[in-house]
C-alpha positions as CSV (number, residue, x, y, z in Angstrom):
1,M,0.0,0.0,0.0
2,S,1.3,3.4,-0.9
3,A,2.8,5.6,1.9
4,R,1.5,9.2,1.7
5,R,3.8,12.2,2.3
6,R,3.8,15.9,1.6
7,F,5.8,15.6,-1.7
8,G,5.7,12.4,-3.8
9,R,4.9,8.9,-2.8
10,V,6.8,5.8,-1.9
11,R,5.7,2.2,-1.9
12,Q,7.1,-1.2,-1.2
13,L,7.4,-3.5,-4.2
14,P,6.8,-7.3,-4.0
15,S,10.6,-7.7,-4.1
16,G,10.9,-5.8,-0.8
17,R,12.6,-2.8,-2.3
18,W,11.0,0.7,-2.3
19,Q,9.9,2.7,-5.2
20,A,9.6,6.6,-5.3
21,R,7.4,8.7,-7.5
22,Y,6.8,12.4,-7.7
23,P,5.1,15.1,-9.8
24,G,7.6,17.0,-12.0
25,P,7.3,20.8,-12.6
26,D,5.6,19.9,-15.9
27,G,2.8,18.1,-14.0
28,L,3.8,14.6,-15.1
29,L,4.2,11.9,-12.6
30,R,7.7,10.4,-12.7
31,T,9.3,7.4,-11.2
32,A,12.8,7.3,-9.7
33,P,15.4,5.7,-12.0
34,E,16.2,3.1,-9.4
35,T,14.6,1.4,-6.4
36,F,15.8,1.7,-2.8
37,A,16.7,-0.7,-0.1
38,T,14.8,1.1,2.6
39,K,11.8,3.5,2.9
40,G,14.2,6.1,4.5
41,D,16.4,6.0,1.4
42,A,13.4,6.6,-0.8
43,D,12.2,9.5,1.4
44,R,15.6,11.1,1.3
45,W,15.8,10.9,-2.5
46,L,12.4,12.5,-2.8
47,A,13.5,15.3,-0.5
48,A,16.5,16.0,-2.7
49,V,14.3,16.1,-5.8
50,E,11.9,18.5,-4.0
51,T,14.9,20.8,-3.1
52,D,16.1,20.7,-6.8
53,I,12.7,21.7,-8.0
54,G,12.4,24.5,-5.5
55,R,15.8,25.9,-6.5
56,G,15.1,25.6,-10.2
57,D,17.9,22.9,-10.6
58,W,15.6,20.1,-11.6
59,A,16.3,18.5,-15.0
60,D,13.9,16.1,-16.7
61,P,15.7,12.7,-16.4
62,E,14.1,11.5,-19.6
63,V,15.4,14.5,-21.6
64,G,19.0,13.4,-21.1
65,L,18.3,9.8,-22.2
66,I,20.2,10.3,-25.5
67,P,23.3,8.3,-26.3
68,L,26.4,10.5,-26.3
69,G,27.7,9.2,-29.6
70,E,24.4,10.0,-31.3
71,Y,24.2,13.5,-29.8
72,A,27.9,14.2,-30.6
73,A,27.5,13.2,-34.3
74,T,24.6,15.6,-34.6
75,W,26.6,18.3,-32.8
76,I,29.4,18.0,-35.4
77,E,26.9,18.2,-38.3
78,E,25.2,21.3,-36.9
79,R,28.3,23.4,-36.1
80,P,28.4,26.4,-38.3
81,N,31.5,27.5,-40.2
82,L,33.7,24.6,-39.2
83,A,36.6,24.1,-41.5
84,V,36.6,20.9,-43.6
85,R,39.7,19.6,-41.9
86,T,38.2,20.4,-38.5
87,V,35.1,18.4,-39.3
88,E,37.2,15.4,-40.4
89,L,39.3,15.7,-37.2
90,Y,36.1,15.8,-35.0
91,R,34.6,12.8,-36.8
92,G,37.8,10.8,-36.4
93,L,38.1,11.6,-32.7
94,L,34.4,10.6,-32.2
95,R,34.8,7.4,-34.3
96,L,38.1,6.2,-32.8
97,H,38.3,7.6,-29.3
98,I,34.8,8.4,-28.0
99,D,32.2,6.1,-29.6
100,P,33.9,2.8,-28.8
101,Y,34.3,3.7,-25.1
102,I,31.3,5.9,-24.0
103,G,29.3,6.4,-27.2
104,R,26.3,4.4,-25.7
105,V,26.3,6.2,-22.4
106,M,23.3,8.4,-22.0
107,L,24.0,12.1,-21.6
108,A,22.3,12.3,-18.2
109,E,24.4,9.3,-17.0
110,L,27.8,10.7,-18.0
111,T,29.6,11.6,-14.8
112,T,33.0,13.1,-14.1
113,A,34.1,9.8,-12.7
114,R,33.1,8.1,-16.0
115,V,34.9,10.8,-18.0
116,R,38.0,10.3,-15.9
117,R,37.9,6.5,-16.4
118,W,37.4,7.0,-20.2
119,R,40.4,9.3,-20.4
120,K,42.6,6.7,-18.6
121,E,41.3,3.9,-20.9
122,L,42.4,5.9,-23.9
123,L,45.9,6.5,-22.5
124,D,46.2,2.8,-21.4
125,A,45.2,1.8,-25.0
126,G,48.2,3.7,-26.3
127,A,46.6,6.9,-27.5
128,S,49.0,9.8,-27.4
129,S,48.6,12.5,-24.8
130,V,48.0,15.1,-27.6
131,T,45.2,12.9,-29.1
132,V,43.6,12.4,-25.7
133,A,43.6,16.1,-25.0
134,K,41.9,16.8,-28.4
135,A,39.3,14.1,-27.7
136,Y,38.7,15.6,-24.2
137,R,38.2,19.1,-25.6
138,L,35.7,17.8,-28.1
139,L,33.8,16.0,-25.5
140,K,33.8,19.0,-23.2
141,A,32.5,21.2,-26.0
142,V,29.7,18.7,-26.8
143,M,28.7,18.5,-23.2
144,N,28.8,22.2,-22.8
145,T,26.2,22.5,-25.5
146,A,24.1,19.8,-23.9
147,Y,24.3,21.7,-20.6
148,L,24.0,25.4,-21.5
149,D,22.1,25.4,-24.8
150,D,19.9,22.3,-24.9
151,Q,19.6,21.9,-21.1
152,L,19.8,18.1,-21.3
153,V,22.1,17.7,-18.3
154,K,22.5,19.4,-14.9
155,A,26.1,20.2,-15.4
156,N,29.1,19.5,-17.7
157,P,30.9,16.5,-16.3
158,C,34.2,17.4,-18.1
159,T,35.8,19.2,-15.1
160,I,39.2,17.4,-15.0
161,R,41.9,20.1,-14.6
162,G,44.5,20.2,-17.4
163,A,42.9,17.3,-19.3
164,G,42.4,19.4,-22.4
165,K,45.9,20.8,-22.5
166,E,48.3,19.6,-25.1
167,D,51.9,19.2,-24.2
168,S,53.3,18.8,-27.7
169,P,57.0,18.3,-28.0
170,E,58.8,21.5,-29.0
171,R,59.5,21.5,-32.8
172,P,63.0,22.2,-34.1
173,I,63.8,25.5,-35.8
174,A,66.0,25.6,-38.9
175,T,68.8,28.0,-39.3
176,I,68.9,30.3,-42.3
177,A,71.7,28.2,-43.8
178,Q,69.7,25.0,-43.4
179,A,66.6,26.5,-44.9
180,L,68.6,27.7,-48.0
181,A,70.2,24.3,-48.3
182,A,66.8,22.6,-48.3
183,A,65.6,25.1,-51.0
184,D,68.7,24.2,-53.1
185,A,68.1,20.4,-52.6
186,I,64.4,20.2,-53.4
187,R,63.1,19.9,-57.0
188,P,63.4,23.3,-58.7
189,R,59.7,23.8,-59.2
190,Y,59.2,23.6,-55.4
191,R,62.2,25.8,-54.4
192,L,59.9,28.8,-54.0
193,M,57.6,26.9,-51.7
194,V,60.5,26.3,-49.2
195,L,61.5,29.9,-49.4
196,L,58.0,31.3,-48.8
197,A,57.4,28.9,-45.9
198,T,60.6,30.2,-44.3
199,F,60.8,33.8,-45.2
200,G,57.1,34.5,-45.6
201,S,55.8,32.3,-42.8
202,L,53.2,30.8,-45.1
203,R,51.4,27.5,-44.4
204,F,51.4,24.7,-46.9
205,A,47.7,25.0,-47.6
206,E,48.1,28.8,-48.2
207,M,50.9,28.2,-50.7
208,V,49.0,25.6,-52.6
209,G,46.1,28.1,-52.8
210,L,48.2,30.9,-54.3
211,Q,47.4,32.2,-57.7
212,R,49.6,34.4,-60.0
213,G,47.4,37.4,-59.3
214,D,48.1,37.1,-55.6
215,L,51.8,38.0,-56.1
216,D,52.5,41.8,-56.3
217,L,56.2,41.9,-57.4
218,D,56.3,45.7,-57.6
219,K,55.6,46.0,-53.9
220,G,57.1,42.6,-52.9
221,V,53.8,41.5,-51.4
222,V,52.1,38.1,-51.3
223,H,48.4,38.3,-50.8
224,V,47.0,35.3,-48.9
225,R,43.4,35.2,-50.0
226,R,42.5,31.5,-49.8
227,Q,43.9,28.1,-48.8
228,A,43.7,24.8,-50.6
229,V,42.6,22.1,-48.2
230,Q,42.9,18.4,-49.0
231,T,40.2,16.2,-47.5
232,N,40.9,12.6,-46.4
233,S,39.4,11.4,-49.7
234,G,42.2,13.3,-51.5
235,Q,39.9,16.1,-52.9
236,I,41.3,19.6,-52.8
237,L,38.9,22.4,-51.8
238,E,39.4,26.1,-51.9
239,T,38.4,27.7,-48.6
240,D,39.1,30.8,-46.6
241,P,42.2,30.8,-44.4
242,K,42.0,29.4,-40.9
243,S,40.7,32.6,-39.5
244,A,39.7,36.1,-40.6
245,A,43.3,37.2,-39.7
246,G,44.6,34.5,-42.2
247,K,43.6,36.8,-45.1
248,R,46.6,39.1,-45.1
249,R,49.4,40.8,-47.0
250,V,52.9,39.4,-46.4
251,V,55.8,41.6,-47.4
252,V,58.7,39.4,-48.4
253,P,62.4,40.1,-48.3
254,A,63.8,41.8,-51.4
255,F,65.9,38.8,-52.3
256,L,62.8,36.7,-52.8
257,V,61.4,38.9,-55.6
258,P,63.8,37.6,-58.3
259,E,63.1,34.0,-57.0
260,I,59.4,34.6,-57.5
261,E,59.9,36.1,-61.0
262,A,62.0,33.1,-62.1
263,H,59.4,30.7,-60.8
264,L,56.5,32.5,-62.5
265,R,58.4,32.5,-65.8
266,Q,59.3,28.9,-65.7
267,Y,56.4,27.1,-64.0
268,V,53.2,29.3,-63.9
269,R,50.7,29.8,-66.7
270,P,50.1,33.5,-67.7
271,A,46.5,33.8,-66.5
272,K,46.1,35.7,-63.1
273,S,44.0,32.7,-61.9
274,A,46.8,30.2,-62.6
275,W,48.0,28.2,-59.6
276,V,51.5,29.2,-58.5
277,F,52.4,25.6,-57.5
278,E,51.7,22.7,-59.8
279,G,53.4,19.4,-60.5
280,P,54.9,18.4,-63.9
281,K,51.5,17.1,-65.0
282,G,49.5,20.1,-63.9
283,A,48.2,18.7,-60.6
284,R,48.6,20.7,-57.5
285,P,50.7,19.3,-54.6
286,T,48.9,17.3,-52.0
287,R,50.1,16.4,-48.5
288,N,50.8,12.8,-49.4
289,N,52.9,13.3,-52.6
290,F,54.7,16.4,-51.3
291,H,55.8,14.5,-48.1
292,S,58.2,12.3,-50.1
293,I,59.5,15.3,-52.1
294,W,60.2,17.2,-48.9
295,A,61.7,14.2,-47.2
296,K,64.4,13.9,-49.9
297,A,65.3,17.6,-49.7
298,R,65.5,17.7,-45.9
299,N,67.7,14.6,-45.8
300,A,70.0,16.1,-48.5
301,A,70.2,19.3,-46.4
302,G,71.1,17.4,-43.2
303,I,67.9,18.2,-41.4
304,P,66.0,14.8,-41.5
305,D,63.6,15.5,-38.7
306,L,62.4,18.9,-39.9
307,H,58.8,19.2,-41.0
308,L,57.9,21.7,-43.8
309,H,55.7,23.5,-41.2
310,D,58.8,23.9,-39.0
311,L,60.1,26.4,-41.6
312,R,57.2,28.6,-40.8
313,H,58.4,28.6,-37.1
314,T,61.8,29.6,-38.4
315,G,60.3,32.6,-40.3
316,N,58.3,33.6,-37.2
317,T,61.4,33.5,-35.1
318,L,63.3,35.6,-37.6
319,A,60.5,38.1,-37.6
320,A,60.5,38.4,-33.8
321,E,64.2,38.8,-33.8
322,T,64.0,41.9,-36.0
323,G,62.1,43.6,-33.2
324,A,58.6,43.2,-34.5
325,I,55.9,44.0,-32.0
326,L,53.1,41.7,-31.0
327,R,50.5,43.1,-33.5
328,E,53.0,43.0,-36.3
329,L,53.8,39.3,-35.6
330,M,50.1,38.4,-35.4
331,E,49.5,40.0,-38.8
332,R,52.4,38.4,-40.5
333,M,51.6,34.9,-39.1
334,G,47.9,35.3,-39.8
335,H,46.8,34.7,-36.2
336,A,43.8,36.2,-34.5
337,S,44.9,35.2,-31.0
338,T,48.0,36.5,-29.3
339,R,49.0,33.1,-27.9
340,A,51.2,31.9,-30.7
341,A,52.8,35.3,-31.3
342,L,53.7,35.6,-27.6
343,I,55.7,32.4,-27.9
344,Y,58.0,34.0,-30.5
345,L,58.2,37.2,-28.5
346,H,59.3,35.2,-25.5
347,A,62.0,33.5,-27.6
348,R,63.2,37.0,-28.7
349,E,63.3,38.1,-25.0
350,E,65.4,35.0,-24.1
351,R,67.7,35.9,-27.0
352,G,67.9,39.5,-25.6
353,H,69.0,38.1,-22.3
354,E,71.7,36.1,-24.0
355,I,72.9,39.1,-25.8
356,A,73.0,41.1,-22.6
357,R,75.0,38.4,-20.9
358,G,77.4,38.4,-23.8
359,I,77.9,42.2,-23.5
360,E,78.3,41.8,-19.7
361,K,81.2,39.4,-20.3
362,M,82.9,41.8,-22.7
363,V,82.6,44.7,-20.3
364,K,84.1,42.6,-17.5
365,K,86.9,41.5,-19.7
366,A,87.7,45.1,-20.7
367,R,87.6,46.3,-17.2
368,K,89.9,43.6,-16.0
369,K,92.3,44.3,-18.8
370,K,92.5,48.0,-17.8
371,G,92.4,47.4,-14.1
372,H,89.1,49.1,-13.5
373,A,87.0,48.0,-10.6
374,E,83.5,46.7,-11.4
375,G,80.8,49.3,-11.0
376,T,83.2,52.3,-11.0
377,T,83.9,55.0,-13.5
378,T,87.2,56.6,-14.5
379,G,86.1,60.1,-15.1
380,K,85.2,62.8,-12.5
381,E,81.7,64.3,-12.3
382,P,81.5,67.8,-13.5
383,A,81.4,70.4,-10.7
């Protein structure tokens, strides 16, 4: 027989356990998702639900009964303005690192403890820390939408401090001599690509997207107006650069102008819309086929571990060492955020300290040679 109380009802089932039911804010009668060993446990659970309703914290338990994998797949499809490669990245993370582990877990049942266990399972399975961080950030973004926008869960369970931070190993930076050696070693039609990556800080996709009309030789300016993105299927798509800041004017060093002129004469068709970089058969370079071309050049130049993108880091470092300010670095690099530019400014500051220490040694040596005490002057102050 049902036991009456001020809020909700509890009753004992034939099994001996206790069931709790209550009227939700929407007027519908709901049953607790589990039964209880004692009547007191059921009463306490109802009291907690009553408190949540009074504070406005109650969430319909049936609303969150959507499998995480299904919700995340829809989330990716519905994100506006995602770059093609970003969509492919998200789908890959979902397919390989989220779905097999927690894809069937209901949104309302995903707890911080389960997220923590999922993350450990990924690491134990051999996933790199960088991949796990990317998967965690995706999961956190998905659950944030479920919490704040769709109100399907009471809170975002992704609260593990530092779990979304990538600790990528620091990439090497080429010297000017090494970059020039790589340009000399690569196939001649791709020489300019190495030089623009280094001394123009251009990305591979930005260079593949260049057209003859983007090169202003009178002013020594490269206009970055688009990028050519290769999908996993091998298709090349023209898209906007990674951010609004990616559309930019890059002033190149004067020595590059004759290099550009020579490249245009020999390898580029006369139309302004002609692609600046094409293979011998007229196809544009793709990530896969250019990888082997670059590998031969870097090995010949004695820098076997250097990625083509590392040349962009070299160019950014050179720009910082000229004394460029933060905004100038951001504009040259095509970054909307200050984070990356600050890295190069920090490197310049470190170099500044090295220079100061070198000057300090020279001064000490000079003073010692002339017998001057440190911190003293030889002249007299004017009266």
